C-alpha positions as a Markdown table, in Angstrom:
| # | Residue | x | y | z |
|---|---|---|---|---|
| 1 | Unk | 97.1 | 105.6 | 68.2 |
| 2 | Unk | 98.3 | 108.7 | 70.0 |
| 3 | Unk | 100.9 | 108.8 | 72.8 |
| 4 | Unk | 99.6 | 110.5 | 76.0 |
| 5 | Unk | 101.4 | 112.9 | 78.4 |
| 6 | Unk | 99.9 | 113.2 | 81.9 |
| 7 | Unk | 100.7 | 116.2 | 84.0 |
| 8 | Unk | 99.3 | 117.8 | 87.2 |
| 9 | Unk | 97.5 | 121.0 | 86.3 |
| 10 | Unk | 97.6 | 122.5 | 89.8 |
| 11 | Unk | 100.2 | 122.2 | 92.6 |
| 12 | Unk | 100.6 | 118.5 | 92.4 |
| 13 | Unk | 98.8 | 115.8 | 94.4 |
| 14 | Unk | 95.8 | 115.8 | 92.0 |
| 15 | Unk | 95.5 | 112.0 | 91.8 |
| 16 | Unk | 97.9 | 111.3 | 88.9 |
| 17 | Unk | 98.8 | 107.9 | 90.3 |
| 18 | Unk | 95.4 | 106.4 | 89.8 |
| 19 | Unk | 94.9 | 107.9 | 86.4 |
| 20 | Unk | 98.3 | 106.9 | 85.1 |
| 21 | Unk | 97.7 | 103.4 | 86.5 |
| 22 | Unk | 94.3 | 103.4 | 84.7 |
| 23 | Unk | 95.8 | 104.6 | 81.4 |
| 24 | Unk | 98.7 | 102.1 | 81.7 |
| 25 | Unk | 96.2 | 99.4 | 80.8 |
| 26 | Unk | 96.0 | 101.0 | 77.3 |
| 27 | Unk | 99.7 | 101.8 | 77.0 |
| 28 | Unk | 102.7 | 99.7 | 75.9 |
| 29 | Unk | 105.3 | 101.7 | 77.8 |
| 30 | Unk | 105.3 | 104.2 | 80.6 |
| 31 | Unk | 108.0 | 107.0 | 80.9 |
| 32 | Unk | 108.7 | 109.2 | 83.9 |
| 33 | Unk | 110.3 | 112.4 | 82.6 |
| 34 | Unk | 111.2 | 114.8 | 85.4 |
| 35 | Unk | 111.4 | 115.3 | 89.2 |
| 36 | Unk | 112.9 | 112.9 | 91.8 |
| 37 | Unk | 111.7 | 111.0 | 94.8 |
| 38 | Unk | 110.2 | 114.1 | 96.3 |
| 39 | Unk | 106.9 | 113.3 | 94.6 |
| 40 | Unk | 104.7 | 110.3 | 95.2 |
| 41 | Unk | 101.9 | 108.4 | 93.5 |
| 42 | Unk | 99.4 | 106.2 | 95.3 |
| 43 | Unk | 97.9 | 103.4 | 93.3 |
| 44 | Unk | 95.0 | 101.5 | 94.8 |
| 45 | Unk | 94.4 | 98.2 | 93.0 |
| 46 | Unk | 91.8 | 96.0 | 94.8 |
| 47 | Unk | 92.9 | 95.5 | 98.3 |
| 48 | Unk | 96.5 | 96.4 | 97.5 |
| 49 | Unk | 98.0 | 99.9 | 97.8 |
| 50 | Unk | 101.2 | 100.8 | 96.1 |
| 51 | Unk | 103.2 | 104.0 | 97.0 |
| 52 | Unk | 105.7 | 104.9 | 94.3 |
| 53 | Unk | 108.1 | 107.8 | 94.3 |
| 54 | Unk | 110.7 | 107.1 | 91.5 |
| 55 | Unk | 109.3 | 104.0 | 89.8 |
| 56 | Unk | 106.9 | 104.8 | 86.9 |
| 57 | Unk | 103.4 | 103.7 | 87.6 |
| 58 | Unk | 103.5 | 101.2 | 84.7 |
| 59 | Unk | 105.5 | 98.7 | 86.8 |
| 60 | Unk | 102.4 | 97.8 | 88.7 |
| 61 | Unk | 100.8 | 96.7 | 85.4 |
| 62 | Unk | 103.9 | 94.9 | 84.2 |
| 63 | Unk | 104.4 | 97.4 | 81.4 |
| 64 | Unk | 107.9 | 98.3 | 80.3 |
| 65 | Unk | 108.8 | 101.4 | 82.3 |
| 66 | Unk | 111.4 | 104.1 | 81.9 |
| 67 | Unk | 113.1 | 106.6 | 84.2 |
| 68 | Unk | 114.1 | 109.2 | 81.8 |
| 69 | Unk | 117.1 | 111.6 | 81.7 |
| 70 | Unk | 115.0 | 114.5 | 83.1 |
| 71 | Unk | 114.7 | 112.7 | 86.4 |
| 72 | Unk | 117.3 | 113.1 | 89.2 |
| 73 | Unk | 117.8 | 109.7 | 90.8 |
| 74 | Unk | 118.8 | 108.7 | 94.4 |
| 75 | Unk | 120.2 | 105.2 | 93.7 |
| 76 | Unk | 119.8 | 104.1 | 97.3 |
| 77 | Unk | 116.2 | 105.2 | 97.4 |
| 78 | Unk | 115.6 | 103.5 | 94.0 |
| 79 | Unk | 116.8 | 100.1 | 95.4 |
| 80 | Unk | 114.7 | 100.5 | 98.5 |
| 81 | Unk | 111.6 | 101.2 | 96.4 |
| 82 | Unk | 112.4 | 98.2 | 94.2 |
| 83 | Unk | 112.6 | 96.0 | 97.3 |
| 84 | Unk | 109.4 | 97.4 | 98.8 |
| 85 | Unk | 107.4 | 96.8 | 95.6 |
| 86 | Unk | 109.0 | 93.4 | 95.4 |
| 87 | Unk | 107.7 | 92.5 | 98.8 |
| 88 | Unk | 104.2 | 93.3 | 97.5 |
| 89 | Unk | 104.7 | 90.7 | 94.7 |
| 90 | Unk | 106.0 | 92.8 | 91.8 |
| 91 | Unk | 109.5 | 91.9 | 90.7 |
| 92 | Unk | 111.4 | 94.8 | 89.1 |
| 93 | Unk | 113.9 | 93.4 | 86.6 |
| 94 | Unk | 116.0 | 95.1 | 83.9 |
| 95 | Unk | 113.5 | 93.7 | 81.4 |
| 96 | Unk | 110.7 | 95.7 | 83.1 |
| 97 | Unk | 112.6 | 98.9 | 84.1 |
| 98 | Unk | 115.0 | 101.0 | 82.1 |
| 99 | Unk | 117.0 | 103.7 | 83.9 |
| 100 | Unk | 118.5 | 106.4 | 81.6 |
| 101 | Unk | 122.3 | 106.2 | 81.6 |
| 102 | Unk | 122.5 | 110.0 | 81.3 |
| 103 | Unk | 120.3 | 110.7 | 84.3 |
| 104 | Unk | 121.9 | 112.7 | 87.1 |
| 105 | Unk | 122.3 | 111.2 | 90.6 |
| 106 | Unk | 121.2 | 112.5 | 93.9 |
| 107 | Unk | 124.0 | 111.9 | 96.5 |
| 108 | Unk | 124.0 | 112.1 | 100.3 |
| 109 | Unk | 125.8 | 115.5 | 100.1 |
| 110 | Unk | 122.8 | 116.9 | 98.2 |
| 111 | Unk | 120.5 | 115.8 | 100.9 |
| 112 | Unk | 122.7 | 117.4 | 103.6 |
| 113 | Unk | 122.8 | 120.6 | 101.7 |
| 114 | Unk | 119.1 | 120.7 | 101.1 |
| 115 | Unk | 118.2 | 120.2 | 104.7 |
| 116 | Unk | 120.9 | 122.6 | 106.0 |
| 117 | Unk | 119.7 | 125.4 | 103.7 |
| 118 | Unk | 116.0 | 124.9 | 104.7 |
| 119 | Unk | 116.9 | 124.9 | 108.4 |
| 120 | Unk | 118.9 | 128.1 | 108.0 |
| 121 | Unk | 116.4 | 129.9 | 105.8 |
| 122 | Unk | 114.3 | 132.8 | 107.1 |
| 123 | Unk | 111.7 | 132.5 | 104.3 |
| 124 | Unk | 111.5 | 128.7 | 103.9 |
| 125 | Unk | 110.6 | 127.2 | 100.5 |
| 126 | Unk | 109.1 | 124.0 | 102.1 |
| 127 | Unk | 111.3 | 121.5 | 100.3 |
| 128 | Unk | 111.1 | 117.8 | 101.2 |
| 129 | Unk | 114.8 | 117.9 | 102.2 |
| 130 | Unk | 115.6 | 115.0 | 99.8 |
| 131 | Unk | 118.4 | 116.7 | 97.8 |
| 132 | Unk | 116.4 | 117.3 | 94.7 |
| 133 | Unk | 117.2 | 121.0 | 94.2 |
| 134 | Unk | 121.0 | 120.7 | 94.9 |
| 135 | Unk | 121.1 | 117.7 | 92.5 |
| 136 | Unk | 119.5 | 119.8 | 89.7 |
| 137 | Unk | 121.9 | 122.6 | 90.5 |
| 138 | Unk | 124.9 | 120.3 | 90.0 |
| 139 | Unk | 123.3 | 119.1 | 86.8 |
| 140 | Unk | 123.0 | 122.5 | 85.2 |
| 141 | Unk | 126.4 | 123.4 | 86.7 |
| 142 | Unk | 127.9 | 120.6 | 84.6 |
| 143 | Unk | 129.4 | 118.8 | 87.6 |
| 144 | Unk | 126.8 | 116.1 | 88.2 |
| 145 | Unk | 127.6 | 112.4 | 88.5 |
| 146 | Unk | 125.4 | 110.5 | 86.1 |
| 147 | Unk | 124.2 | 106.9 | 86.1 |
| 148 | Unk | 126.6 | 105.9 | 83.4 |
| 149 | Unk | 129.6 | 107.2 | 85.4 |
| 150 | Unk | 129.1 | 104.3 | 87.8 |
| 151 | Unk | 130.8 | 102.0 | 85.3 |
| 152 | Unk | 134.0 | 104.1 | 85.1 |
| 153 | Unk | 136.1 | 104.5 | 88.3 |
| 154 | Unk | 138.5 | 106.9 | 86.7 |
| 155 | Unk | 135.6 | 109.2 | 85.7 |
| 156 | Unk | 134.1 | 108.9 | 89.1 |
| 157 | Unk | 137.3 | 110.0 | 90.9 |
| 158 | Unk | 137.6 | 113.0 | 88.7 |
| 159 | Unk | 134.0 | 114.0 | 89.0 |
| 160 | Unk | 134.0 | 113.6 | 92.8 |
| 161 | Unk | 137.0 | 115.9 | 93.0 |
| 162 | Unk | 135.2 | 118.5 | 90.9 |
| 163 | Unk | 132.0 | 118.1 | 92.9 |
| 164 | Unk | 133.7 | 118.6 | 96.2 |
| 165 | Unk | 135.5 | 121.7 | 95.0 |
| 166 | Unk | 132.1 | 123.2 | 94.7 |
| 167 | Unk | 130.4 | 121.7 | 97.8 |
| 168 | Unk | 133.2 | 122.0 | 100.4 |
| 169 | Unk | 132.9 | 125.8 | 100.6 |
| 170 | Unk | 129.1 | 125.6 | 100.8 |
| 171 | Unk | 129.3 | 123.0 | 103.6 |
| 172 | Unk | 131.8 | 125.2 | 105.5 |
| 173 | Unk | 129.4 | 128.2 | 105.2 |
| 174 | Unk | 126.5 | 126.1 | 106.6 |
| 175 | Unk | 128.6 | 124.6 | 109.4 |
| 176 | Unk | 128.6 | 121.1 | 107.9 |
| 177 | Unk | 131.7 | 118.9 | 108.1 |
| 178 | Unk | 133.7 | 118.4 | 104.9 |
| 179 | Unk | 132.6 | 115.4 | 102.9 |
| 180 | Unk | 135.0 | 112.5 | 102.5 |
| 181 | Unk | 135.6 | 111.9 | 98.8 |
| 182 | Unk | 137.0 | 108.5 | 99.4 |
| 183 | Unk | 133.9 | 107.5 | 101.3 |
| 184 | Unk | 131.6 | 108.7 | 98.5 |
| 185 | Unk | 133.7 | 106.7 | 96.0 |
| 186 | Unk | 133.3 | 103.6 | 98.1 |
| 187 | Unk | 129.6 | 104.0 | 98.4 |
| 188 | Unk | 129.1 | 104.5 | 94.7 |
| 189 | Unk | 131.3 | 101.6 | 93.8 |
| 190 | Unk | 129.3 | 99.4 | 96.2 |
| 191 | Unk | 126.0 | 100.3 | 94.7 |
| 192 | Unk | 127.1 | 100.4 | 91.1 |
| 193 | Unk | 126.6 | 96.6 | 90.4 |
| 194 | Unk | 123.0 | 96.9 | 91.7 |
| 195 | Unk | 122.1 | 99.9 | 89.6 |
| 196 | Unk | 124.0 | 99.4 | 86.3 |
| 197 | Unk | 121.9 | 96.4 | 85.1 |
| 198 | Unk | 119.0 | 98.9 | 84.7 |
| 199 | Unk | 121.1 | 101.5 | 82.9 |
| 200 | Unk | 120.5 | 101.9 | 79.2 |
| 201 | Unk | 120.2 | 104.7 | 76.6 |
| 202 | Unk | 116.6 | 105.3 | 77.5 |
| 203 | Unk | 116.1 | 107.9 | 74.7 |
| 204 | Unk | 116.8 | 105.1 | 72.2 |
| 205 | Unk | 114.3 | 102.7 | 73.8 |
| 206 | Unk | 111.6 | 105.4 | 73.8 |
| 207 | Unk | 112.2 | 106.4 | 70.2 |
| 208 | Unk | 112.2 | 102.8 | 69.1 |
| 209 | Unk | 108.9 | 102.2 | 70.8 |
| 210 | Unk | 107.3 | 105.2 | 69.2 |
| 211 | Unk | 108.7 | 104.4 | 65.8 |
| 212 | Unk | 107.3 | 100.9 | 66.0 |
| 213 | Unk | 103.8 | 102.2 | 66.7 |
| 214 | Unk | 103.7 | 101.5 | 70.4 |
| 215 | Unk | 101.5 | 103.7 | 72.7 |
| 216 | Unk | 103.7 | 105.5 | 75.2 |
| 217 | Unk | 102.4 | 107.1 | 78.3 |
| 218 | Unk | 104.5 | 110.0 | 79.7 |
| 219 | Unk | 104.2 | 110.5 | 83.4 |
| 220 | Unk | 105.0 | 113.8 | 85.2 |
| 221 | Unk | 105.4 | 114.5 | 88.9 |
| 222 | Unk | 104.3 | 117.5 | 91.0 |
| 223 | Unk | 102.2 | 120.0 | 89.1 |
| 224 | Unk | 102.4 | 122.8 | 86.5 |
| 225 | Unk | 102.2 | 125.5 | 89.2 |
| 226 | Unk | 105.4 | 124.2 | 90.7 |
| 227 | Unk | 107.3 | 124.5 | 87.4 |
| 228 | Unk | 110.6 | 126.4 | 88.0 |
| 229 | Unk | 109.7 | 128.8 | 85.2 |
| 230 | Unk | 105.9 | 129.1 | 85.3 |
| 231 | Unk | 105.0 | 128.3 | 88.9 |
| 232 | Unk | 104.8 | 130.5 | 92.0 |
| 233 | Unk | 108.5 | 131.2 | 92.0 |
| 234 | Unk | 110.5 | 130.8 | 94.3 |
| 235 | Unk | 108.1 | 128.4 | 96.0 |
| 236 | Unk | 108.5 | 125.9 | 93.2 |
| 237 | Unk | 110.3 | 122.6 | 92.5 |
| 238 | Unk | 113.7 | 122.6 | 90.7 |
| 239 | Unk | 112.6 | 121.2 | 87.4 |
| 240 | Unk | 110.2 | 122.0 | 84.6 |
| 241 | Unk | 106.9 | 120.2 | 85.3 |
| 242 | Unk | 105.0 | 121.4 | 82.3 |
| 243 | Unk | 104.1 | 119.0 | 79.4 |
| 244 | Unk | 106.8 | 120.3 | 77.2 |
| 245 | Unk | 109.4 | 118.7 | 79.5 |
| 246 | Unk | 108.1 | 115.2 | 78.4 |
| 247 | Unk | 110.1 | 115.6 | 75.2 |
| 248 | Unk | 113.3 | 116.9 | 76.7 |
| 249 | Unk | 113.1 | 114.6 | 79.7 |
| 250 | Unk | 112.8 | 111.4 | 77.7 |
| 251 | Unk | 114.9 | 112.2 | 74.7 |
| 252 | Unk | 111.9 | 112.2 | 72.3 |
| 253 | Unk | 111.2 | 114.9 | 69.7 |
| 254 | Unk | 108.6 | 117.6 | 70.5 |
| 255 | Unk | 105.8 | 115.9 | 68.6 |
| 256 | Unk | 106.1 | 112.6 | 70.4 |
| 257 | Unk | 104.3 | 113.3 | 73.7 |
| 258 | Unk | 100.9 | 113.5 | 71.8 |
| 259 | Unk | 97.6 | 114.1 | 73.7 |
| 260 | Unk | 98.2 | 116.2 | 76.9 |
| 261 | Unk | 95.9 | 115.1 | 79.8 |
| 262 | Unk | 95.9 | 117.5 | 82.7 |
| 263 | Unk | 94.9 | 116.1 | 86.0 |
| 264 | Unk | 92.7 | 118.5 | 88.0 |
| 265 | Unk | 91.3 | 118.1 | 91.5 |
| 266 | Unk | 87.7 | 119.2 | 92.0 |
| 267 | Unk | 89.1 | 121.6 | 94.6 |
| 268 | Unk | 92.6 | 122.9 | 95.3 |
| 269 | Unk | 95.5 | 121.7 | 97.5 |
| 270 | Unk | 99.1 | 122.7 | 98.1 |
| 271 | Unk | 101.9 | 121.2 | 100.1 |
| 272 | Unk | 104.6 | 123.5 | 101.5 |
| 273 | Unk | 105.0 | 127.3 | 101.5 |
| 274 | Unk | 103.9 | 129.8 | 98.9 |
| 275 | Unk | 100.9 | 131.8 | 97.7 |
| 276 | Unk | 97.5 | 130.0 | 97.7 |
| 277 | Unk | 94.7 | 132.5 | 96.8 |
| 278 | Unk | 91.7 | 130.2 | 97.6 |
| 279 | Unk | 93.1 | 128.6 | 100.8 |
| 280 | Unk | 90.5 | 127.9 | 103.5 |
| 281 | Unk | 91.0 | 128.0 | 107.2 |
| 282 | Unk | 87.5 | 127.1 | 108.2 |
| 283 | Unk | 85.3 | 124.0 | 108.6 |
| 284 | Unk | 85.1 | 123.6 | 104.8 |
| 285 | Unk | 88.8 | 123.5 | 104.5 |
| 286 | Unk | 89.0 | 120.9 | 107.3 |
| 287 | Unk | 86.3 | 118.9 | 105.5 |
| 288 | Unk | 88.3 | 118.8 | 102.3 |
| 289 | Unk | 91.4 | 117.7 | 104.1 |
| 290 | Unk | 89.8 | 115.1 | 106.2 |
| 291 | Unk | 87.4 | 113.5 | 103.6 |
| 292 | Unk | 90.0 | 113.9 | 100.9 |
| 293 | Unk | 92.7 | 112.3 | 103.0 |
| 294 | Unk | 95.0 | 115.2 | 102.1 |
| 295 | Unk | 98.4 | 114.1 | 103.4 |
| 296 | Unk | 101.6 | 113.9 | 101.3 |
| 297 | Unk | 102.5 | 110.4 | 99.9 |
| 298 | Unk | 106.2 | 111.0 | 100.5 |
| 299 | Unk | 106.3 | 113.3 | 103.5 |
| 300 | Unk | 103.0 | 112.7 | 105.3 |
| 301 | Unk | 102.6 | 116.4 | 105.6 |
| 302 | Unk | 99.0 | 117.8 | 105.7 |
| 303 | Unk | 98.1 | 119.6 | 102.5 |
| 304 | Unk | 96.6 | 123.0 | 102.5 |
| 305 | Unk | 93.1 | 123.0 | 101.1 |
| 306 | Unk | 90.9 | 125.5 | 99.3 |
| 307 | Unk | 88.2 | 126.1 | 96.7 |
| 308 | Unk | 88.7 | 125.3 | 93.0 |
| 309 | Unk | 90.7 | 128.0 | 91.3 |
| 310 | Unk | 89.7 | 128.3 | 87.7 |
| 311 | Unk | 92.1 | 131.1 | 87.1 |
| 312 | Unk | 95.1 | 128.9 | 87.8 |
| 313 | Unk | 93.8 | 125.9 | 86.0 |
| 314 | Unk | 93.0 | 128.0 | 82.9 |
| 315 | Unk | 96.6 | 129.2 | 82.9 |
| 316 | Unk | 97.8 | 125.6 | 83.2 |
| 317 | Unk | 95.6 | 124.6 | 80.2 |
| 318 | Unk | 97.4 | 127.2 | 78.1 |
| 319 | Unk | 100.9 | 126.6 | 79.4 |
| 320 | Unk | 100.7 | 122.9 | 78.8 |
| 321 | Unk | 98.6 | 122.8 | 75.7 |
| 322 | Unk | 96.1 | 120.6 | 77.5 |
| 323 | Unk | 93.8 | 118.6 | 75.2 |
| 324 | Unk | 91.5 | 117.4 | 78.0 |
| 325 | Unk | 91.4 | 117.1 | 81.7 |
| 326 | Unk | 90.9 | 114.3 | 84.2 |
| 327 | Unk | 88.8 | 115.7 | 87.1 |
| 328 | Unk | 89.5 | 113.8 | 90.3 |
| 329 | Unk | 88.0 | 113.7 | 93.9 |
| 330 | Unk | 84.6 | 115.0 | 92.9 |
| 331 | Unk | 83.2 | 112.8 | 95.7 |
| 332 | Unk | 85.0 | 114.9 | 98.3 |
| 333 | Unk | 82.6 | 117.7 | 97.6 |
| 334 | Unk | 79.6 | 115.5 | 98.4 |
| 335 | Unk | 77.4 | 117.0 | 101.1 |
| 336 | Unk | 78.5 | 120.6 | 100.9 |
| 337 | Unk | 75.5 | 122.8 | 100.5 |
| 338 | Unk | 77.2 | 125.6 | 98.6 |
| 339 | Unk | 80.4 | 125.5 | 96.5 |
| 340 | Unk | 82.6 | 128.3 | 95.4 |
| 341 | Unk | 84.8 | 128.6 | 92.3 |
| 342 | Unk | 87.5 | 131.3 | 91.9 |
| 343 | Unk | 86.8 | 133.1 | 88.6 |
| 344 | Unk | 89.2 | 136.1 | 89.0 |
| 345 | Unk | 91.7 | 137.9 | 91.2 |
| 346 | Unk | 91.8 | 141.4 | 92.6 |
| 347 | Unk | 95.2 | 142.9 | 93.6 |
| 348 | Unk | 95.2 | 146.5 | 95.1 |
| 349 | Unk | 91.9 | 147.2 | 93.2 |
| 350 | Unk | 93.1 | 145.9 | 89.9 |
| 351 | Unk | 91.4 | 142.9 | 88.3 |
| 352 | Unk | 93.5 | 140.0 | 87.0 |
| 353 | Unk | 92.4 | 136.9 | 85.0 |
| 354 | Unk | 95.8 | 135.3 | 85.3 |
| 355 | Unk | 98.4 | 134.7 | 88.1 |
| 356 | Unk | 100.7 | 137.8 | 88.2 |
| 357 | Unk | 104.4 | 136.8 | 88.2 |
| 358 | Unk | 105.5 | 139.0 | 91.1 |
| 359 | Unk | 105.6 | 137.3 | 94.5 |
| 360 | Unk | 104.3 | 140.5 | 96.2 |
| 361 | Unk | 101.3 | 140.6 | 93.9 |
| 362 | Unk | 100.7 | 136.9 | 94.3 |
| 363 | Unk | 100.7 | 137.3 | 98.1 |
| 364 | Unk | 98.2 | 140.2 | 97.9 |
| 365 | Unk | 95.6 | 138.4 | 95.8 |
| 366 | Unk | 92.0 | 138.6 | 96.8 |
| 367 | Unk | 90.0 | 135.8 | 95.1 |
| 368 | Unk | 86.7 | 136.7 | 93.3 |
| 369 | Unk | 84.2 | 133.9 | 93.8 |
| 370 | Unk | 81.2 | 132.5 | 92.0 |
| 371 | Unk | 78.8 | 130.4 | 94.1 |
| 372 | Unk | 77.2 | 127.2 | 92.8 |
| 373 | Unk | 74.8 | 124.8 | 94.3 |
| 374 | Unk | 76.2 | 121.7 | 96.0 |
| 375 | Unk | 74.6 | 118.3 | 96.2 |
| 376 | Unk | 73.6 | 116.0 | 99.1 |
| 377 | Unk | 73.8 | 112.7 | 97.1 |
| 378 | Unk | 76.9 | 110.6 | 96.9 |
| 379 | Unk | 79.0 | 110.6 | 93.8 |
| 380 | Unk | 81.5 | 108.1 | 95.2 |
| 381 | Unk | 82.1 | 105.1 | 92.9 |
| 382 | Unk | 79.9 | 106.4 | 90.1 |
| 383 | Unk | 81.0 | 104.8 | 86.8 |
| 384 | Unk | 78.7 | 106.6 | 84.3 |
| 385 | Unk | 77.6 | 110.2 | 83.7 |
| 386 | Unk | 73.9 | 109.4 | 84.5 |
| 387 | Unk | 74.9 | 108.2 | 88.0 |
| 388 | Unk | 75.9 | 111.7 | 89.0 |
| 389 | Unk | 73.5 | 114.2 | 90.7 |
| 390 | Unk | 72.3 | 117.0 | 88.4 |
| 391 | Unk | 74.1 | 119.6 | 90.6 |
| 392 | Unk | 77.4 | 117.7 | 90.3 |
| 393 | Unk | 77.0 | 117.6 | 86.5 |
| 394 | Unk | 76.4 | 121.3 | 86.5 |
| 395 | Unk | 79.5 | 121.9 | 88.6 |
| 396 | Unk | 81.6 | 119.8 | 86.2 |
| 397 | Unk | 80.2 | 121.7 | 83.2 |
| 398 | Unk | 80.9 | 125.1 | 84.8 |
| 399 | Unk | 84.5 | 124.0 | 85.5 |
| 400 | Unk | 84.9 | 123.1 | 81.8 |
| 401 | Unk | 83.6 | 126.5 | 80.7 |
| 402 | Unk | 85.8 | 128.5 | 83.0 |
| 403 | Unk | 89.1 | 126.6 | 82.3 |
| 404 | Unk | 88.6 | 126.2 | 78.5 |
| 405 | Unk | 89.1 | 122.5 | 78.4 |
| 406 | Unk | 86.7 | 119.5 | 78.4 |
| 407 | Unk | 86.7 | 116.7 | 80.9 |
| 408 | Unk | 88.0 | 113.5 | 79.3 |
| 409 | Unk | 87.9 | 111.4 | 82.4 |
| 410 | Unk | 86.1 | 111.8 | 85.8 |
| 411 | Unk | 87.4 | 110.0 | 88.9 |
| 412 | Unk | 85.0 | 109.3 | 91.7 |
| 413 | Unk | 87.1 | 107.3 | 94.1 |
| 414 | Unk | 90.7 | 106.0 | 94.5 |
| 415 | Unk | 89.7 | 102.6 | 93.0 |
| 416 | Unk | 91.0 | 102.0 | 89.5 |
| 417 | Unk | 87.6 | 101.2 | 88.0 |
| 418 | Unk | 85.7 | 104.1 | 89.5 |
| 419 | Unk | 86.4 | 106.2 | 86.4 |
| 420 | Unk | 84.0 | 107.7 | 83.9 |
| 421 | Unk | 85.4 | 107.9 | 80.4 |
| 422 | Unk | 84.1 | 110.6 | 78.2 |
| 423 | Unk | 87.1 | 110.7 | 75.8 |
| 424 | Unk | 89.8 | 108.1 | 75.4 |
| 425 | Unk | 93.2 | 110.0 | 75.1 |
| 426 | Unk | 94.8 | 107.0 | 73.3 |
| 427 | Unk | 92.0 | 107.1 | 70.7 |
| 428 | Unk | 92.1 | 110.8 | 70.1 |
């Protein structure tokens, strides 16, 4: 049985939550390997809707779940999320949830810095203001406070001093008051007993699970086009979101993540600033946003909407080594007479079949479209291939041809069971 790594193959918000929840039924463990609480997954199970930001989707299924070392963790938010899910009838215990003891923490000073920078910026990135970027900066700057440090007051004191030596000049430059180190120490000592019961060497738990033949599902956040190396830089997140991060962010070797499933929306959306070649500002764009309920799980911000961009998804397929895709929200296209798919770019008269790296070139892209017939019938809730209109089947097949990957799963509504399975990633 293969392990499976699930990643977003666009700019995030592709419907990963539902698919990870669906796959969790077949998995023995679910591992979150990057990002922070700036990303959210919505899981609709019957009449119950769960909104998760840090917690792996496996907790809803009662599957052992891991927050890996590649994640940056706001401990206060984590406790709030555990309480919120608990109020919905799911008790999060240390037997269910493992928190990597070497994961870096997001602190209040990170949130302050994130929000102050965004407010002062002329060219805004469009961050969520939750401290994710500054926390990753401290991690790579070797001054982060990590989960395991909460058990050692002496280490905490020394690390807080080092942290403030860096942050104090930054805060002064942004007009923020100096942060009180003693206050931070008190806050961390207060929360430590509530967090430490979940702290373990997560890498060991994951490796033991794989070695014993368990099926492990690796869950990413955001999307490949927000990757700090491969995305639309600088309008990206602060971590690697591609499938290769599943190994580094969980402490597993590079062969462990197994089958790579790319989640792809049947159209394209983006939250925040940055290039978006196929963005629509007309009635079709409004239709996609309204029917698709395109609002961010975490921030509530309206998502920008546009036609399917095969150029970008084909690039994601290569960057992530995608073995198959899960195509979501096909039903949102119901009723549109004509559909368009971006098959190439033109920049200053030059044709591109990939996203150029330069921001200036990205901003100047003119999409080259192919038109395809739409369908009037409803695809919502379809659970088999033969339930789909012929034009919808043609659209899916054309998407497969253009991106160089086959559809393994097709999602036709937010409900868990409204999923057409063509290829089981765990059986591959």
